[in-house]
Each structure stands twice: as structure tokens, then as C-alpha cells.
Steps between C-alpha positions, in 0.01 A plus 500: 500500500527142623634223277347159575690206351366146528697176476300177501647171620407135551517515881452871568484828314638842580400863472761774492375850578746770397455871562740794489635427847406141585510142380271247666447131424204280586426130471190405301327165434644260244445560129233230463265675744560848359455374144170333588364821654632721217356286221167483683489882506601518134232253388232679702615836361482381141174304516336753266756444226490120529299332226373148562377302202133411524433730797157666495450868577341410834789270592754766404321769702478270801868404475611864482279597792642218713856597406447863595350388829810294585756753378510740801587227751759340270661837427506590871668170581768559237552857617540388860763248394697729271457839667405426861864488610566851368168660593678737739728626222247569226336825613410688182826411327557401141536121469746348254450126465745243367294183484586141414311202366121513532520840674584657165141433393359710785454877478594605853297818450174305545602321819325639809699662778654221714322419825766290676865529593725192488837417648819641356855368480682828543363840573631840411386809685122544477207620703389154610217280377180645370191337358269632233181356362321755288404258222588764244758418233861610542467734201289739710796593720798389293657529159589145401770430241655165408852413389638183339794528745671762714808478280293571188410843639865584569598404144209693353578817696863488389393468136239777521719748689515831314264392223295786359124439459372451145365816337154371404231406752280203412474226236198268504465178301150357529200327341682291236326310221530128565295347221363566151147464637554823698238768425780737401532303175129517430448871545700816465259698715749662733238592756415134548868420535573781742201417716478122538193383686597385851183292513670240282723411794364376829636655819693182572684479167872505561821567314627149445522251216624204705168315493401578141695230314235230496494161327202374307446146359862414555627797299624831625249771413594848386625720782246776550622802692214734592527875471514689829274803456613678815863508388393756238322706762807466721732625225276795415475611863872467568602694189254770606696545823833564326609808301389447140837594353678263738295181464459219250224244456516183290165322476333264254746368240770739624501321837750256355821324590685726256374809681595356839852425380551838332785719632244783518365360828830586672397867484218457756509506880186291542414195287159338529388171344129408522426162347497126568799328653613140483706324766749221430615383843739238367660722235472851644679649201192414292254678733357780291272795449258434213491776239340519153507159333399636157576815306251738334493281187411192703841341470604295801801620697684417820314682775686364802737739676696239692716548805798394288426787259481752782851419625631636169317833523630831629223650713631757750149555636416624846203262500369213290144383571387161375122525521449135412465169680761331717785709357678487835537123500754270343739224605662525840878520518635487854627834618356705215126449529269410216645554154256631243407819318592711804864403491513561125377858530734573791792362301393725210529803730167551676541649849176339617238268356135457598384145434211272587488175695180354358257532210362847550148629446482722191273779627652516850849523352400788272358688801807430715744611230314824436517586871868395516613715208287793610683509831840483328445734205254749651587494872873434469506197730785250488399176322501294824290759684264536203439126475425481870255794481323350199467159664365649823239691295396176329482320836266770632256447210244230569511376140876440509558432870606139454881484471455295184421824319782725626775298671636307200723790397828530685794732451848356468820701503589850614249667735663842527 
């Protein structure tokens, strides 16, 4: 394992590479240059989930194609800057990243292997400089885990020491009912409910509600939150992987805030939420997962599971997965990374949290999560190893090869 900690500054930045028997520091370009490169990569990565008012289908297709054409060079440039200095130390090791500023928006797993080696300030014992330029993403050779800070891991390990795993295996909360116009009010045909038609969602639909609050004729129109058909498929497939007597699924009206806040969830080792997410960068405590907004009688209810709510929960889970949009983002606080839903779940007791860095594609996410859980529950892989294996499988499939589809999800917390 190598821990890579980045500190960005006005005049110069620094990288600290820490392994079991060495500590090495390197000088990097100033924050302004790194930020420019990082945000360029992020915007190119997320072109598919960017909606531009008035854009035609042809214009959108052209924009996405251009972005994907520019992404490899931009990602290689960023990789060379951030990882070139430590290319000789990477090998096939696990990489733990502690990022700062704009770097927290970048999933290091998708960066290509570095192709240059830069100057260093102080050097511990190593085998000398080495260059690599395979063009393949880091995830192929490395587990990649992120931390809000090195100190956060130390605190977490002290708190989790000696804790016994929960007795039950998996709880899934998915496919909530957002609106009284939902088909689940109009029909009680369970087959139709259990098998939503994926054709109602295009392959580029994503799990976000950020852009849906529109204004019309000077007045705010009703917020319409679309159903995500593949979250139901995702829930069904994941529950099928776990022992029946040791799993729990809350879908439809039961996928509610009340269910999410129930003490019953503390009995499960793995918690999975598949729904929309909403990001509040200025007030990270209000960032939320969106659960059922109405009950079975059509009565409106609070469906937002906010970060502030999560801090008050007791969830001694081995893993919490937030299969929604931009759940890994929040407001930056120096020294502790971005504050959002991730920090809330860790404070509540989660050993590790899988979160997303941009609005994720519904179908691709369902496929990724099924592979991920299969490797954990059926093959016995550690969560970090299972996520890596699932992402590499997605990368190898032509349909999902673009990192937009698989790289959004990152693991934060304990990798053991």
C-alpha cells in the first residue's frame, strides 16, 4: 500500500508518498494549474450527464463525442502531473489517496498510468526512476481507495477496533415513489410493478434531480422526479445474491425516510441505497438521498434523508453503498476533505462508504452494482477488491468502456 497525500498551494503544491518503510515528498505545480487540468478532466468525464437547455440531439451527440475524444490526453496530462513523480513506487500496489480542492472531484482509478517522472524534494530508498505509458486506467493494476484525511483513518480504526460484524447480511432500499402520478397508484398489478419496462428510460438517464427544478412563466413549476426503472432491477438482483433469511428489501412506498432511519438497519453488514441524490454544496448537511415522497394513500411526506439526519443514526455497517448521483461531494473543509453524505455515514459507524462523483447512468450503475455485490457475497472478495474487479469488467465491455459509466463510484474508508 502507498498513501498519496496532496497539498495544493498558491505558489507550489506538494505530494507526500508514504509506504510502510518510506516517506517521500515531491514538488508539484501551483494549485491554479492543477485545478484547471482537474476541472477540465471532470467536465470531459461528465459530458454525458450535462444537460444544456435548447440543445438538439445532434448537438448533444457531437458535444459528447468531442469530449470523449479530448479526455484521454487531458487525463494523461493530469496523471503525469500527479503520479509521474511516484511512478517508480507504484508497481501493483494499493493506492490510498488523500486529495484536496479540485482533486477531490477526480476518481484516480480512471487516470491512466503516468508516463513521466518529475523532480522530487527528498527521496527515500527506491529503485530509481521508471516510466510507464500503457494508457490503461490505474484500476487495472491497483486498488484505489480515497480518504478525507490520514488522521480520519486513524480515528476510524480506533473506534472500530474489536467491533463484531452485524448478524444480518444485506438491506436494500430502492425504487421509491416520488409522485402521485406514479403508475403504482394506478394499478395494483404486482407483475407490472416488479418488472418495470427499462425502455421508458434512455441509456443516458441519470440519478440526479439537480436540473429538474424548472421555472415557467415566472413561477416555479412542480418538481417532477422521474422513476428510475433500473433501481428496481438492481434491488432484485442484489437481494438474489444474499441469503434469503439474512436480507431485507424496502421498495416502493416502503423505500421511505422512516425505513432508512429505523434502528432495524443497524442489524445489517451491508446497506444499499438505489435512488436519486441531491447535492447542496453550500449547505452540505442538507445534501440528501431522495426516498418516497408519498405514502400508499397518496399523502405527501418528507422523503429526503439528509446528511444531518444520518449523523444521528447508529449504523455499524461494514459497507454503505450510495447508488445515487454525486453522493461523494459536498463542501470542502480544509484538512478533512469534502463534507457530505459520506462523512455522515462514517460518523454513524460505517467502516467504508461507496459514493459517486457525478450523475450516474441508471443502467450502467445497476450492472456495476450487480457485479460488485456478486464478487463480495458469492466470491468472498473484500469490498475494495470487489469494486476494482467490477470496474475492470465494465471497462473491458465496449458498451461501458467510457469511464463515465464505471469510474464515478469511489470507495472511502477502510480498505482491509
